[in-house]
N, C-alpha and C positions, 0 to 999 in steps of 0.2 A: 504494500500500500504506500503510495507516494502522495502526500498531501503537503501543499505549500501554505505558508503563513498568509499569503495574499488570498488564496482560496478561502481560508477560514475567515478573513476579514470581510470578504465579499459575502460569504454565507451569512455571517452575523448581521451584516447590514440588510440583506434581503429578509432575513427572519424578523429583524426589528421593524422594518417598514412594511412587511407583508406585501412587497411590491418590487419587482425587478426594476421598473422604471424609476421609482423614488430612490431605491438603493443606488442605482447608476448615477443619478443626479448628485446624491450625497457624497459619492466616491469620486465624482468627476470622471466617470467612465461612460462609455456608450452602453445602451441596454444589451446589444449583442455580446459585448465583452463580458458583462455580468453573467449572461446566460451561459456563455462558454465556460466561465470559471465554475459555475454551479454544475454544469454537465460533467466537467472533468472531475470535480470532487465526488459527485455521485458515482462516476465510473471507478474511482479509486476505492470507495467504500463498498461498492457493489449493491447499493440499495438506494431507492429514491428518498430524497430528503424533504421534498415538497410534494404536495398534492394540489392540483388545481380543480376547484369546483366553481363552475361558471367563470367569472372574471377574477375571483379571489384565489389566493394561494394560502395553504396551511402547511405547517410542519407535520410530517409523518412521525411515527413513533421513533424511527431512526433519526429523523431530523431533530426531534427534541433532545435525544441523547447526544447527538453531535453538537448541538448548540451549547449544551452544558460544558462539554469538553472544549469547544472553541473559545468560549468565554474564559474558561480557566487558563487555557494556553495563552491567549492574548493578554490576560491579566498578569500572568507570570512573566511574559516577555516585557511588558511595560515596567514591572517591578525590577527586572534585571537591568533594563536600560537606565532606570533611575539610579540604581545602586552603582552601576559602572560610571555614570556621570558624577556621582558623589565621590567615587574613588579618584576620578580625574580632577576633582575640584571644580566641577562645573556647577555654578549656582543656578537654581531654578526656583520658581515660585512667583508670587505677585509682588510688585513694587508699586506703592501708591505715592504719588508726589502731589503735594498741594502747594499752591502759591498764594500768598496773601499780599495784596498790593494796598498801599496807603496813598492817599492823595494829600499833598501839603498845600 
């Protein structure tokens, strides 16, 4: 089984939006590119991840299981990236700046 991080990100977006088109817009991809990533992921796992009923899509049982794993993997990668940035001394977070002006 060969699954890429990009496939998991696309899959998570489609599941979140329940739409290939909205996921594509959110990811700045074309809808056919999103469809291709999902088709490749489904080919890798050997099971359908989405079921289409009318114009709506729903996660299959395999899709629900894959979504839990995808979210865990993506979360772990984000945590690893943050930890590596910390080790490199890269600061991250929010910086708020306020300016007070006085008129004389």
